[in-house]
Predicted model as a PDB file, atoms N, CA, C, CB and O in Angstrom, pLDDT in the B-factor column:
MODEL        1                                                                  
ATOM      1  N   MET A   1       0.841  -1.179   0.000  1.00 59.00           N  
ATOM      2  CA  MET A   1       0.000   0.000   0.000  1.00 59.00           C  
ATOM      3  C   MET A   1       0.886   1.242   0.000  1.00 59.00           C  
ATOM      4  CB  MET A   1      -0.957  -0.002   1.217  1.00 59.00           C  
ATOM      5  O   MET A   1       1.851   1.332   0.759  1.00 59.00           O  
ATOM      6  N   LEU A   2       0.550   2.175  -0.843  1.00 61.00           N  
ATOM      7  CA  LEU A   2       1.308   3.413  -0.971  1.00 61.00           C  
ATOM      8  C   LEU A   2       0.859   4.386   0.110  1.00 61.00           C  
ATOM      9  CB  LEU A   2       1.128   4.032  -2.382  1.00 61.00           C  
ATOM     10  O   LEU A   2      -0.325   4.705   0.220  1.00 61.00           O  
ATOM     11  N   LYS A   3       1.800   4.848   0.894  1.00 74.00           N  
ATOM     12  CA  LYS A   3       1.490   5.801   1.952  1.00 74.00           C  
ATOM     13  C   LYS A   3       2.284   7.073   1.710  1.00 74.00           C  
ATOM     14  CB  LYS A   3       1.803   5.208   3.354  1.00 74.00           C  
ATOM     15  O   LYS A   3       3.514   7.062   1.654  1.00 74.00           O  
ATOM     16  N   ILE A   4       1.557   8.159   1.569  1.00 76.00           N  
ATOM     17  CA  ILE A   4       2.183   9.451   1.308  1.00 76.00           C  
ATOM     18  C   ILE A   4       2.231  10.229   2.615  1.00 76.00           C  
ATOM     19  CB  ILE A   4       1.410  10.249   0.205  1.00 76.00           C  
ATOM     20  O   ILE A   4       1.216  10.382   3.295  1.00 76.00           O  
ATOM     21  N   ARG A   5       3.394  10.711   2.956  1.00 84.00           N  
ATOM     22  CA  ARG A   5       3.565  11.490   4.178  1.00 84.00           C  
ATOM     23  C   ARG A   5       3.642  12.962   3.804  1.00 84.00           C  
ATOM     24  CB  ARG A   5       4.839  11.044   4.962  1.00 84.00           C  
ATOM     25  O   ARG A   5       4.514  13.380   3.044  1.00 84.00           O  
ATOM     26  N   LEU A   6       2.725  13.730   4.344  1.00 81.00           N  
ATOM     27  CA  LEU A   6       2.698  15.165   4.102  1.00 81.00           C  
ATOM     28  C   LEU A   6       3.065  15.902   5.372  1.00 81.00           C  
ATOM     29  CB  LEU A   6       1.319  15.613   3.595  1.00 81.00           C  
ATOM     30  O   LEU A   6       2.833  15.423   6.482  1.00 81.00           O  
ATOM     31  N   ARG A   7       3.635  17.064   5.187  1.00 85.00           N  
ATOM     32  CA  ARG A   7       3.893  17.903   6.350  1.00 85.00           C  
ATOM     33  C   ARG A   7       2.564  18.387   6.912  1.00 85.00           C  
ATOM     34  CB  ARG A   7       4.812  19.102   5.986  1.00 85.00           C  
ATOM     35  O   ARG A   7       1.561  18.437   6.200  1.00 85.00           O  
ATOM     36  N   ARG A   8       2.564  18.741   8.184  1.00 84.00           N  
ATOM     37  CA  ARG A   8       1.344  19.161   8.864  1.00 84.00           C  
ATOM     38  C   ARG A   8       0.676  20.360   8.184  1.00 84.00           C  
ATOM     39  CB  ARG A   8       1.653  19.500  10.308  1.00 84.00           C  
ATOM     40  O   ARG A   8      -0.539  20.326   7.994  1.00 84.00           O  
ATOM     41  N   PRO A   9       1.407  21.423   7.806  1.00 85.00           N  
ATOM     42  CA  PRO A   9       0.738  22.547   7.122  1.00 85.00           C  
ATOM     43  C   PRO A   9       0.100  22.144   5.792  1.00 85.00           C  
ATOM     44  CB  PRO A   9       1.734  23.667   6.877  1.00 85.00           C  
ATOM     45  O   PRO A   9      -0.957  22.660   5.428  1.00 85.00           O  
ATOM     46  N   ALA A  10       0.737  21.229   5.069  1.00 86.00           N  
ATOM     47  CA  ALA A  10       0.176  20.793   3.791  1.00 86.00           C  
ATOM     48  C   ALA A  10      -1.132  20.031   3.995  1.00 86.00           C  
ATOM     49  CB  ALA A  10       1.185  19.917   3.039  1.00 86.00           C  
ATOM     50  O   ALA A  10      -2.063  20.165   3.202  1.00 86.00           O  
ATOM     51  N   LYS A  11      -1.197  19.236   5.054  1.00 90.00           N  
ATOM     52  CA  LYS A  11      -2.435  18.510   5.361  1.00 90.00           C  
ATOM     53  C   LYS A  11      -3.575  19.481   5.623  1.00 90.00           C  
ATOM     54  CB  LYS A  11      -2.237  17.588   6.576  1.00 90.00           C  
ATOM     55  O   LYS A  11      -4.687  19.292   5.130  1.00 90.00           O  
ATOM     56  N   TYR A  12      -3.291  20.535   6.411  1.00 90.00           N  
ATOM     57  CA  TYR A  12      -4.347  21.485   6.729  1.00 90.00           C  
ATOM     58  C   TYR A  12      -4.751  22.322   5.519  1.00 90.00           C  
ATOM     59  CB  TYR A  12      -3.903  22.391   7.854  1.00 90.00           C  
ATOM     60  O   TYR A  12      -5.904  22.745   5.435  1.00 90.00           O  
ATOM     61  N   ARG A  13      -3.861  22.569   4.603  1.00 91.00           N  
ATOM     62  CA  ARG A  13      -4.240  23.254   3.365  1.00 91.00           C  
ATOM     63  C   ARG A  13      -5.179  22.391   2.542  1.00 91.00           C  
ATOM     64  CB  ARG A  13      -2.997  23.614   2.541  1.00 91.00           C  
ATOM     65  O   ARG A  13      -6.144  22.890   1.963  1.00 91.00           O  
ATOM     66  N   ILE A  14      -4.899  21.104   2.491  1.00 92.00           N  
ATOM     67  CA  ILE A  14      -5.777  20.182   1.766  1.00 92.00           C  
ATOM     68  C   ILE A  14      -7.134  20.087   2.459  1.00 92.00           C  
ATOM     69  CB  ILE A  14      -5.130  18.783   1.660  1.00 92.00           C  
ATOM     70  O   ILE A  14      -8.168  20.093   1.791  1.00 92.00           O  
ATOM     71  N   TYR A  15      -7.143  20.000   3.789  1.00 93.00           N  
ATOM     72  CA  TYR A  15      -8.404  19.976   4.531  1.00 93.00           C  
ATOM     73  C   TYR A  15      -9.217  21.231   4.246  1.00 93.00           C  
ATOM     74  CB  TYR A  15      -8.143  19.845   6.040  1.00 93.00           C  
ATOM     75  O   TYR A  15     -10.429  21.161   4.044  1.00 93.00           O  
ATOM     76  N   PHE A  16      -8.545  22.380   4.230  1.00 94.00           N  
ATOM     77  CA  PHE A  16      -9.244  23.637   3.988  1.00 94.00           C  
ATOM     78  C   PHE A  16      -9.818  23.673   2.574  1.00 94.00           C  
ATOM     79  CB  PHE A  16      -8.301  24.828   4.209  1.00 94.00           C  
ATOM     80  O   PHE A  16     -10.943  24.133   2.378  1.00 94.00           O  
ATOM     81  N   LEU A  17      -9.071  23.201   1.601  1.00 95.00           N  
ATOM     82  CA  LEU A  17      -9.553  23.169   0.223  1.00 95.00           C  
ATOM     83  C   LEU A  17     -10.786  22.275   0.104  1.00 95.00           C  
ATOM     84  CB  LEU A  17      -8.444  22.677  -0.723  1.00 95.00           C  
ATOM     85  O   LEU A  17     -11.758  22.643  -0.556  1.00 95.00           O  
ATOM     86  N   ILE A  18     -10.750  21.113   0.734  1.00 96.00           N  
ATOM     87  CA  ILE A  18     -11.896  20.202   0.695  1.00 96.00           C  
ATOM     88  C   ILE A  18     -13.103  20.839   1.380  1.00 96.00           C  
ATOM     89  CB  ILE A  18     -11.545  18.855   1.369  1.00 96.00           C  
ATOM     90  O   ILE A  18     -14.223  20.750   0.877  1.00 96.00           O  
ATOM     91  N   LEU A  19     -12.876  21.481   2.526  1.00 95.00           N  
ATOM     92  CA  LEU A  19     -13.968  22.137   3.232  1.00 95.00           C  
ATOM     93  C   LEU A  19     -14.554  23.284   2.417  1.00 95.00           C  
ATOM     94  CB  LEU A  19     -13.489  22.649   4.580  1.00 95.00           C  
ATOM     95  O   LEU A  19     -15.770  23.477   2.414  1.00 95.00           O  
ATOM     96  N   MET A  20     -13.712  24.047   1.727  1.00 95.00           N  
ATOM     97  CA  MET A  20     -14.205  25.133   0.878  1.00 95.00           C  
ATOM     98  C   MET A  20     -15.094  24.590  -0.230  1.00 95.00           C  
ATOM     99  CB  MET A  20     -13.036  25.921   0.276  1.00 95.00           C  
ATOM    100  O   MET A  20     -16.138  25.171  -0.531  1.00 95.00           O  
ATOM    101  N   ILE A  21     -14.693  23.495  -0.830  1.00 96.00           N  
ATOM    102  CA  ILE A  21     -15.493  22.892  -1.896  1.00 96.00           C  
ATOM    103  C   ILE A  21     -16.837  22.420  -1.358  1.00 96.00           C  
ATOM    104  CB  ILE A  21     -14.737  21.718  -2.540  1.00 96.00           C  
ATOM    105  O   ILE A  21     -17.868  22.614  -2.002  1.00 96.00           O  
ATOM    106  N   ILE A  22     -16.829  21.799  -0.180  1.00 94.00           N  
ATOM    107  CA  ILE A  22     -18.074  21.318   0.422  1.00 94.00           C  
ATOM    108  C   ILE A  22     -18.999  22.479   0.766  1.00 94.00           C  
ATOM    109  CB  ILE A  22     -17.777  20.492   1.680  1.00 94.00           C  
ATOM    110  O   ILE A  22     -20.198  22.410   0.493  1.00 94.00           O  
ATOM    111  N   VAL A  23     -18.464  23.544   1.360  1.00 93.00           N  
ATOM    112  CA  VAL A  23     -19.284  24.701   1.726  1.00 93.00           C  
ATOM    113  C   VAL A  23     -19.839  25.374   0.476  1.00 93.00           C  
ATOM    114  CB  VAL A  23     -18.465  25.710   2.557  1.00 93.00           C  
ATOM    115  O   VAL A  23     -20.994  25.801   0.475  1.00 93.00           O  
ATOM    116  N   TYR A  24     -19.053  25.478  -0.576  1.00 94.00           N  
ATOM    117  CA  TYR A  24     -19.541  26.067  -1.820  1.00 94.00           C  
ATOM    118  C   TYR A  24     -20.669  25.217  -2.390  1.00 94.00           C  
ATOM    119  CB  TYR A  24     -18.396  26.204  -2.848  1.00 94.00           C  
ATOM    120  O   TYR A  24     -21.695  25.744  -2.820  1.00 94.00           O  
ATOM    121  N   TRP A  25     -20.478  23.910  -2.393  1.00 94.00           N  
ATOM    122  CA  TRP A  25     -21.499  23.013  -2.919  1.00 94.00           C  
ATOM    123  C   TRP A  25     -22.785  23.118  -2.096  1.00 94.00           C  
ATOM    124  CB  TRP A  25     -20.985  21.562  -2.929  1.00 94.00           C  
ATOM    125  O   TRP A  25     -23.880  23.182  -2.656  1.00 94.00           O  
ATOM    126  N   LEU A  26     -22.650  23.137  -0.765  1.00 89.00           N  
ATOM    127  CA  LEU A  26     -23.826  23.276   0.096  1.00 89.00           C  
ATOM    128  C   LEU A  26     -24.544  24.597  -0.158  1.00 89.00           C  
ATOM    129  CB  LEU A  26     -23.423  23.174   1.571  1.00 89.00           C  
ATOM    130  O   LEU A  26     -25.770  24.630  -0.261  1.00 89.00           O  
ATOM    131  N   GLY A  27     -23.790  25.677  -0.258  1.00 89.00           N  
ATOM    132  CA  GLY A  27     -24.401  26.975  -0.512  1.00 89.00           C  
ATOM    133  C   GLY A  27     -25.106  27.027  -1.851  1.00 89.00           C  
ATOM    134  O   GLY A  27     -26.182  27.612  -1.970  1.00 89.00           O  
ATOM    135  N   PHE A  28     -24.510  26.423  -2.848  1.00 90.00           N  
ATOM    136  CA  PHE A  28     -25.103  26.427  -4.180  1.00 90.00           C  
ATOM    137  C   PHE A  28     -26.398  25.612  -4.200  1.00 90.00           C  
ATOM    138  CB  PHE A  28     -24.106  25.870  -5.210  1.00 90.00           C  
ATOM    139  O   PHE A  28     -27.353  25.974  -4.887  1.00 90.00           O  
ATOM    140  N   ASN A  29     -26.426  24.515  -3.447  1.00 89.00           N  
ATOM    141  CA  ASN A  29     -27.602  23.644  -3.481  1.00 89.00           C  
ATOM    142  C   ASN A  29     -28.659  23.973  -2.431  1.00 89.00           C  
ATOM    143  CB  ASN A  29     -27.173  22.230  -3.307  1.00 89.00           C  
ATOM    144  O   ASN A  29     -29.825  23.629  -2.624  1.00 89.00           O  
ATOM    145  N   LEU A  30     -28.299  24.620  -1.335  1.00 83.00           N  
ATOM    146  CA  LEU A  30     -29.262  24.890  -0.271  1.00 83.00           C  
ATOM    147  C   LEU A  30     -29.965  26.237  -0.404  1.00 83.00           C  
ATOM    148  CB  LEU A  30     -28.573  24.825   1.052  1.00 83.00           C  
ATOM    149  O   LEU A  30     -31.095  26.395   0.059  1.00 83.00           O  
ATOM    150  N   LEU A  31     -29.312  27.195  -1.025  1.00 84.00           N  
ATOM    151  CA  LEU A  31     -29.913  28.527  -1.084  1.00 84.00           C  
ATOM    152  C   LEU A  31     -31.077  28.557  -2.069  1.00 84.00           C  
ATOM    153  CB  LEU A  31     -28.862  29.573  -1.478  1.00 84.00           C  
ATOM    154  O   LEU A  31     -30.953  28.101  -3.205  1.00 84.00           O  
ATOM    155  N   PRO A  32     -32.211  29.099  -1.622  1.00 80.00           N  
ATOM    156  CA  PRO A  32     -33.373  29.189  -2.516  1.00 80.00           C  
ATOM    157  C   PRO A  32     -33.229  30.376  -3.468  1.00 80.00           C  
ATOM    158  CB  PRO A  32     -34.680  29.320  -1.698  1.00 80.00           C  
ATOM    159  O   PRO A  32     -32.392  31.257  -3.272  1.00 80.00           O  
ATOM    160  N   GLU A  33     -34.068  30.372  -4.504  1.00 82.00           N  
ATOM    161  CA  GLU A  33     -34.048  31.485  -5.450  1.00 82.00           C  
ATOM    162  C   GLU A  33     -34.688  32.734  -4.857  1.00 82.00           C  
ATOM    163  CB  GLU A  33     -34.765  31.095  -6.738  1.00 82.00           C  
ATOM    164  O   GLU A  33     -34.287  33.856  -5.167  1.00 82.00           O  
ATOM    165  N   GLN A  34     -35.696  32.527  -3.992  1.00 82.00           N  
ATOM    166  CA  GLN A  34     -36.366  33.646  -3.328  1.00 82.00           C  
ATOM    167  C   GLN A  34     -36.527  33.324  -1.855  1.00 82.00           C  
ATOM    168  CB  GLN A  34     -37.746  33.943  -3.978  1.00 82.00           C  
ATOM    169  O   GLN A  34     -36.649  32.161  -1.470  1.00 82.00           O  
ATOM    170  N   LEU A  35     -36.526  34.369  -1.033  1.00 81.00           N  
ATOM    171  CA  LEU A  35     -36.728  34.190   0.400  1.00 81.00           C  
ATOM    172  C   LEU A  35     -38.181  34.498   0.733  1.00 81.00           C  
ATOM    173  CB  LEU A  35     -35.766  35.095   1.221  1.00 81.00           C  
ATOM    174  O   LEU A  35     -38.569  35.660   0.854  1.00 81.00           O  
ATOM    175  N   THR A  36     -38.971  33.455   0.878  1.00 84.00           N  
ATOM    176  CA  THR A  36     -40.384  33.655   1.168  1.00 84.00           C  
ATOM    177  C   THR A  36     -40.800  33.060   2.509  1.00 84.00           C  
ATOM    178  CB  THR A  36     -41.218  33.058   0.068  1.00 84.00           C  
ATOM    179  O   THR A  36     -41.822  33.457   3.068  1.00 84.00           O  
ATOM    180  N   GLN A  37     -40.024  32.116   3.029  1.00 86.00           N  
ATOM    181  CA  GLN A  37     -40.382  31.455   4.281  1.00 86.00           C  
ATOM    182  C   GLN A  37     -39.257  31.602   5.288  1.00 86.00           C  
ATOM    183  CB  GLN A  37     -40.699  29.969   4.044  1.00 86.00           C  
ATOM    184  O   GLN A  37     -38.123  31.931   4.937  1.00 86.00           O  
ATOM    185  N   THR A  38     -39.587  31.356   6.535  1.00 86.00           N  
ATOM    186  CA  THR A  38     -38.603  31.460   7.605  1.00 86.00           C  
ATOM    187  C   THR A  38     -37.499  30.414   7.448  1.00 86.00           C  
ATOM    188  CB  THR A  38     -39.284  31.307   8.965  1.00 86.00           C  
ATOM    189  O   THR A  38     -36.339  30.685   7.757  1.00 86.00           O  
ATOM    190  N   SER A  39     -37.853  29.229   6.973  1.00 83.00           N  
ATOM    191  CA  SER A  39     -36.843  28.185   6.794  1.00 83.00           C  
ATOM    192  C   SER A  39     -35.822  28.581   5.726  1.00 83.00           C  
ATOM    193  CB  SER A  39     -37.513  26.856   6.416  1.00 83.00           C  
ATOM    194  O   SER A  39     -34.645  28.234   5.827  1.00 83.00           O  
ATOM    195  N   GLU A  40     -36.272  29.299   4.718  1.00 86.00           N  
ATOM    196  CA  GLU A  40     -35.347  29.765   3.680  1.00 86.00           C  
ATOM    197  C   GLU A  40     -34.417  30.847   4.231  1.00 86.00           C  
ATOM    198  CB  GLU A  40     -36.128  30.304   2.461  1.00 86.00           C  
ATOM    199  O   GLU A  40     -33.247  30.910   3.856  1.00 86.00           O  
ATOM    200  N   GLN A  41     -34.928  31.686   5.107  1.00 89.00           N  
ATOM    201  CA  GLN A  41     -34.086  32.698   5.739  1.00 89.00           C  
ATOM    202  C   GLN A  41     -33.077  32.047   6.673  1.00 89.00           C  
ATOM    203  CB  GLN A  41     -34.945  33.712   6.508  1.00 89.00           C  
ATOM    204  O   GLN A  41     -31.946  32.518   6.791  1.00 89.00           O  
ATOM    205  N   LEU A  42     -33.474  30.977   7.332  1.00 89.00           N  
ATOM    206  CA  LEU A  42     -32.562  30.243   8.198  1.00 89.00           C  
ATOM    207  C   LEU A  42     -31.443  29.588   7.385  1.00 89.00           C  
ATOM    208  CB  LEU A  42     -33.328  29.181   8.999  1.00 89.00           C  
ATOM    209  O   LEU A  42     -30.282  29.610   7.795  1.00 89.00           O  
ATOM    210  N   SER A  43     -31.787  29.013   6.244  1.00 88.00           N  
ATOM    211  CA  SER A  43     -30.744  28.409   5.411  1.00 88.00           C  
ATOM    212  C   SER A  43     -29.777  29.470   4.887  1.00 88.00           C  
ATOM    213  CB  SER A  43     -31.374  27.643   4.235  1.00 88.00           C  
ATOM    214  O   SER A  43     -28.580  29.208   4.766  1.00 88.00           O  
ATOM    215  N   LEU A  44     -30.283  30.662   4.575  1.00 89.00           N  
ATOM    216  CA  LEU A  44     -29.413  31.767   4.161  1.00 89.00           C  
ATOM    217  C   LEU A  44     -28.478  32.165   5.292  1.00 89.00           C  
ATOM    218  CB  LEU A  44     -30.248  32.979   3.713  1.00 89.00           C  
ATOM    219  O   LEU A  44     -27.297  32.421   5.055  1.00 89.00           O  
ATOM    220  N   ALA A  45     -28.987  32.222   6.511  1.00 90.00           N  
ATOM    221  CA  ALA A  45     -28.156  32.582   7.662  1.00 90.00           C  
ATOM    222  C   ALA A  45     -27.076  31.540   7.915  1.00 90.00           C  
ATOM    223  CB  ALA A  45     -29.020  32.748   8.909  1.00 90.00           C  
ATOM    224  O   ALA A  45     -25.940  31.891   8.237  1.00 90.00           O  
ATOM    225  N   VAL A  46     -27.418  30.259   7.773  1.00 90.00           N  
ATOM    226  CA  VAL A  46     -26.435  29.186   7.989  1.00 90.00           C  
ATOM    227  C   VAL A  46     -25.340  29.239   6.937  1.00 90.00           C  
ATOM    228  CB  VAL A  46     -27.119  27.808   7.965  1.00 90.00           C  
ATOM    229  O   VAL A  46     -24.157  29.158   7.268  1.00 90.00           O  
ATOM    230  N   VAL A  47     -25.719  29.372   5.681  1.00 90.00           N  
ATOM    231  CA  VAL A  47     -24.726  29.424   4.604  1.00 90.00           C  
ATOM    232  C   VAL A  47     -23.864  30.674   4.730  1.00 90.00           C  
ATOM    233  CB  VAL A  47     -25.415  29.391   3.228  1.00 90.00           C  
ATOM    234  O   VAL A  47     -22.659  30.620   4.487  1.00 90.00           O  
ATOM    235  N   SER A  48     -24.469  31.803   5.107  1.00 91.00           N  
ATOM    236  CA  SER A  48     -23.697  33.035   5.301  1.00 91.00           C  
ATOM    237  C   SER A  48     -22.698  32.879   6.441  1.00 91.00           C  
ATOM    238  CB  SER A  48     -24.635  34.219   5.583  1.00 91.00           C  
ATOM    239  O   SER A  48     -21.563  33.344   6.341  1.00 91.00           O  
ATOM    240  N   ALA A  49     -23.115  32.230   7.518  1.00 94.00           N  
ATOM    241  CA  ALA A  49     -22.196  31.998   8.634  1.00 94.00           C  
ATOM    242  C   ALA A  49     -21.046  31.096   8.218  1.00 94.00           C  
ATOM    243  CB  ALA A  49     -22.940  31.384   9.820  1.00 94.00           C  
ATOM    244  O   ALA A  49     -19.907  31.305   8.637  1.00 94.00           O  
ATOM    245  N   LEU A  50     -21.334  30.100   7.401  1.00 92.00           N  
ATOM    246  CA  LEU A  50     -20.256  29.231   6.911  1.00 92.00           C  
ATOM    247  C   LEU A  50     -19.262  30.022   6.064  1.00 92.00           C  
ATOM    248  CB  LEU A  50     -20.835  28.062   6.091  1.00 92.00           C  
ATOM    249  O   LEU A  50     -18.050  29.893   6.235  1.00 92.00           O  
ATOM    250  N   TYR A  51     -19.785  30.844   5.148  1.00 93.00           N  
ATOM    251  CA  TYR A  51     -18.921  31.616   4.249  1.00 93.00           C  
ATOM    252  C   TYR A  51     -18.119  32.691   4.969  1.00 93.00           C  
ATOM    253  CB  TYR A  51     -19.750  32.257   3.168  1.00 93.00           C  
ATOM    254  O   TYR A  51     -16.919  32.841   4.738  1.00 93.00           O  
ATOM    255  N   PHE A  52     -18.792  33.444   5.851  1.00 95.00           N  
ATOM    256  CA  PHE A  52     -18.181  34.653   6.384  1.00 95.00           C  
ATOM    257  C   PHE A  52     -17.664  34.539   7.812  1.00 95.00           C  
ATOM    258  CB  PHE A  52     -19.154  35.749   6.321  1.00 95.00           C  
ATOM    259  O   PHE A  52     -17.031  35.471   8.308  1.00 95.00           O  
ATOM    260  N   VAL A  53     -17.919  33.415   8.486  1.00 95.00           N  
ATOM    261  CA  VAL A  53     -17.407  33.228   9.840  1.00 95.00           C  
ATOM    262  C   VAL A  53     -16.509  31.995   9.909  1.00 95.00           C  
ATOM    263  CB  VAL A  53     -18.567  33.100  10.841  1.00 95.00           C  
ATOM    264  O   VAL A  53     -15.338  32.097  10.273  1.00 95.00           O  
ATOM    265  N   LEU A  54     -17.054  30.838   9.563  1.00 94.00           N  
ATOM    266  CA  LEU A  54     -16.300  29.591   9.707  1.00 94.00           C  
ATOM    267  C   LEU A  54     -15.071  29.535   8.795  1.00 94.00           C  
ATOM    268  CB  LEU A  54     -17.204  28.409   9.413  1.00 94.00           C  
ATOM    269  O   LEU A  54     -13.968  29.251   9.260  1.00 94.00           O  
ATOM    270  N   LEU A  55     -15.257  29.803   7.515  1.00 94.00           N  
ATOM    271  CA  LEU A  55     -14.122  29.701   6.590  1.00 94.00           C  
ATOM    272  C   LEU A  55     -12.994  30.681   6.910  1.00 94.00           C  
ATOM    273  CB  LEU A  55     -14.596  29.934   5.177  1.00 94.00           C  
ATOM    274  O   LEU A  55     -11.835  30.265   6.904  1.00 94.00           O  
ATOM    275  N   PRO A  56     -13.268  31.963   7.191  1.00 93.00           N  
ATOM    276  CA  PRO A  56     -12.154  32.851   7.561  1.00 93.00           C  
ATOM    277  C   PRO A  56     -11.452  32.448   8.857  1.00 93.00           C  
ATOM    278  CB  PRO A  56     -12.660  34.264   7.696  1.00 93.00           C  
ATOM    279  O   PRO A  56     -10.230  32.554   8.961  1.00 93.00           O  
ATOM    280  N   LEU A  57     -12.227  31.983   9.849  1.00 94.00           N  
ATOM    281  CA  LEU A  57     -11.593  31.542  11.095  1.00 94.00           C  
ATOM    282  C   LEU A  57     -10.709  30.318  10.877  1.00 94.00           C  
ATOM    283  CB  LEU A  57     -12.655  31.232  12.145  1.00 94.00           C  
ATOM    284  O   LEU A  57      -9.596  30.247  11.398  1.00 94.00           O  
ATOM    285  N   LEU A  58     -11.203  29.371  10.116  1.00 92.00           N  
ATOM    286  CA  LEU A  58     -10.390  28.190   9.837  1.00 92.00           C  
ATOM    287  C   LEU A  58      -9.178  28.529   8.973  1.00 92.00           C  
ATOM    288  CB  LEU A  58     -11.234  27.124   9.151  1.00 92.00           C  
ATOM    289  O   LEU A  58      -8.109  27.941   9.143  1.00 92.00           O  
ATOM    290  N   TYR A  59      -9.339  29.470   8.049  1.00 90.00           N  
ATOM    291  CA  TYR A  59      -8.195  29.895   7.250  1.00 90.00           C  
ATOM    292  C   TYR A  59      -7.122  30.507   8.156  1.00 90.00           C  
ATOM    293  CB  TYR A  59      -8.634  30.908   6.163  1.00 90.00           C  
ATOM    294  O   TYR A  59      -5.935  30.207   8.032  1.00 90.00           O  
ATOM    295  N   TRP A  60      -7.570  31.366   9.062  1.00 89.00           N  
ATOM    296  CA  TRP A  60      -6.616  32.000   9.974  1.00 89.00           C  
ATOM    297  C   TRP A  60      -5.893  30.949  10.816  1.00 89.00           C  
ATOM    298  CB  TRP A  60      -7.334  33.012  10.888  1.00 89.00           C  
ATOM    299  O   TRP A  60      -4.674  31.011  10.973  1.00 89.00           O  
ATOM    300  N   TYR A  61      -6.628  30.000  11.350  1.00 90.00           N  
ATOM    301  CA  TYR A  61      -5.998  29.019  12.234  1.00 90.00           C  
ATOM    302  C   TYR A  61      -5.188  27.987  11.456  1.00 90.00           C  
ATOM    303  CB  TYR A  61      -7.056  28.317  13.072  1.00 90.00           C  
ATOM    304  O   TYR A  61      -4.026  27.745  11.781  1.00 90.00           O  
ATOM    305  N   TRP A  62      -5.788  27.373  10.427  1.00 89.00           N  
ATOM    306  CA  TRP A  62      -5.108  26.285   9.722  1.00 89.00           C  
ATOM    307  C   TRP A  62      -3.976  26.771   8.829  1.00 89.00           C  
ATOM    308  CB  TRP A  62      -6.100  25.514   8.896  1.00 89.00           C  
ATOM    309  O   TRP A  62      -2.911  26.155   8.794  1.00 89.00           O  
ATOM    310  N   ILE A  63      -4.190  27.859   8.109  1.00 87.00           N  
ATOM    311  CA  ILE A  63      -3.188  28.302   7.141  1.00 87.00           C  
ATOM    312  C   ILE A  63      -2.167  29.241   7.776  1.00 87.00           C  
ATOM    313  CB  ILE A  63      -3.864  28.993   5.963  1.00 87.00           C  
ATOM    314  O   ILE A  63      -0.965  29.073   7.571  1.00 87.00           O  
ATOM    315  N   ILE A  64      -2.628  30.223   8.541  1.00 87.00           N  
ATOM    316  CA  ILE A  64      -1.718  31.228   9.069  1.00 87.00           C  
ATOM    317  C   ILE A  64      -1.032  30.755  10.348  1.00 87.00           C  
ATOM    318  CB  ILE A  64      -2.466  32.522   9.329  1.00 87.00           C  
ATOM    319  O   ILE A  64       0.189  30.865  10.462  1.00 87.00           O  
ATOM    320  N   LYS A  65      -1.780  30.238  11.297  1.00 87.00           N  
ATOM    321  CA  LYS A  65      -1.165  29.820  12.567  1.00 87.00           C  
ATOM    322  C   LYS A  65      -0.397  28.508  12.421  1.00 87.00           C  
ATOM    323  CB  LYS A  65      -2.238  29.670  13.650  1.00 87.00           C  
ATOM    324  O   LYS A  65       0.786  28.447  12.754  1.00 87.00           O  
ATOM    325  N   ILE A  66      -1.049  27.470  11.932  1.00 85.00           N  
ATOM    326  CA  ILE A  66      -0.381  26.165  11.812  1.00 85.00           C  
ATOM    327  C   ILE A  66       0.652  26.187  10.695  1.00 85.00           C  
ATOM    328  CB  ILE A  66      -1.412  25.048  11.554  1.00 85.00           C  
ATOM    329  O   ILE A  66       1.738  25.624  10.834  1.00 85.00           O  
ATOM    330  N   GLY A  67       0.314  26.838   9.588  1.00 81.00           N  
ATOM    331  CA  GLY A  67       1.231  26.884   8.453  1.00 81.00           C  
ATOM    332  C   GLY A  67       2.330  27.912   8.587  1.00 81.00           C  
ATOM    333  O   GLY A  67       3.210  27.992   7.730  1.00 81.00           O  
ATOM    334  N   ALA A  68       2.296  28.704   9.652  1.00 77.00           N  
ATOM    335  CA  ALA A  68       3.291  29.736   9.926  1.00 77.00           C  
ATOM    336  C   ALA A  68       3.433  30.705   8.743  1.00 77.00           C  
ATOM    337  CB  ALA A  68       4.647  29.089  10.245  1.00 77.00           C  
ATOM    338  O   ALA A  68       4.542  31.070   8.354  1.00 77.00           O  
ATOM    339  N   GLN A  69       2.292  31.111   8.183  1.00 75.00           N  
ATOM    340  CA  GLN A  69       2.289  32.084   7.099  1.00 75.00           C  
ATOM    341  C   GLN A  69       2.270  33.486   7.689  1.00 75.00           C  
ATOM    342  CB  GLN A  69       1.078  31.865   6.156  1.00 75.00           C  
ATOM    343  O   GLN A  69       1.990  33.662   8.874  1.00 75.00           O  
ATOM    344  N   LYS A  70       2.562  34.464   6.879  1.00 73.00           N  
ATOM    345  CA  LYS A  70       2.503  35.855   7.302  1.00 73.00           C  
ATOM    346  C   LYS A  70       1.044  36.274   7.463  1.00 73.00           C  
ATOM    347  CB  LYS A  70       3.232  36.773   6.287  1.00 73.00           C  
ATOM    348  O   LYS A  70       0.189  35.846   6.688  1.00 73.00           O  
ATOM    349  N   SER A  71       0.756  37.097   8.451  1.00 70.00           N  
ATOM    350  CA  SER A  71      -0.649  37.480   8.716  1.00 70.00           C  
ATOM    351  C   SER A  71      -1.227  38.380   7.640  1.00 70.00           C  
ATOM    352  CB  SER A  71      -0.756  38.182  10.056  1.00 70.00           C  
ATOM    353  O   SER A  71      -2.449  38.483   7.540  1.00 70.00           O  
ATOM    354  N   TRP A  72      -0.410  39.031   6.836  1.00 68.00           N  
ATOM    355  CA  TRP A  72      -0.937  39.890   5.775  1.00 68.00           C  
ATOM    356  C   TRP A  72      -1.545  39.074   4.643  1.00 68.00           C  
ATOM    357  CB  TRP A  72       0.162  40.790   5.230  1.00 68.00           C  
ATOM    358  O   TRP A  72      -2.217  39.632   3.775  1.00 68.00           O  
ATOM    359  N   LYS A  73      -1.322  37.762   4.638  1.00 60.00           N  
ATOM    360  CA  LYS A  73      -1.868  36.933   3.563  1.00 60.00           C  
ATOM    361  C   LYS A  73      -3.349  36.633   3.749  1.00 60.00           C  
ATOM    362  CB  LYS A  73      -1.100  35.639   3.472  1.00 60.00           C  
ATOM    363  O   LYS A  73      -3.974  36.027   2.879  1.00 60.00           O  
ATOM    364  N   ILE A  74      -3.909  37.052   4.874  1.00 57.00           N  
ATOM    365  CA  ILE A  74      -5.333  36.810   5.087  1.00 57.00           C  
ATOM    366  C   ILE A  74      -6.135  37.655   4.138  1.00 57.00           C  
ATOM    367  CB  ILE A  74      -5.738  37.102   6.536  1.00 57.00           C  
ATOM    368  O   ILE A  74      -7.365  37.602   4.152  1.00 57.00           O  
TER     369      ILE A  74                                                      
ENDMDL                                                                          
END                                                                             
């Protein structure tokens, strides 16, 4: 069996890329065309929180802190 060993920062970059793809896919498929019901507004709030809260926080921690990148790259 082939086992590839990656450095810790590289693993977290791959995790972040996979998570970004999943969040984009969820946002594309969950968001309604119009906001007419409370459940649709809730789905908009969840997707917005994923885009604008979760992803930037994980980028800061996984890429900048663990990857020892410069903070201006955010």
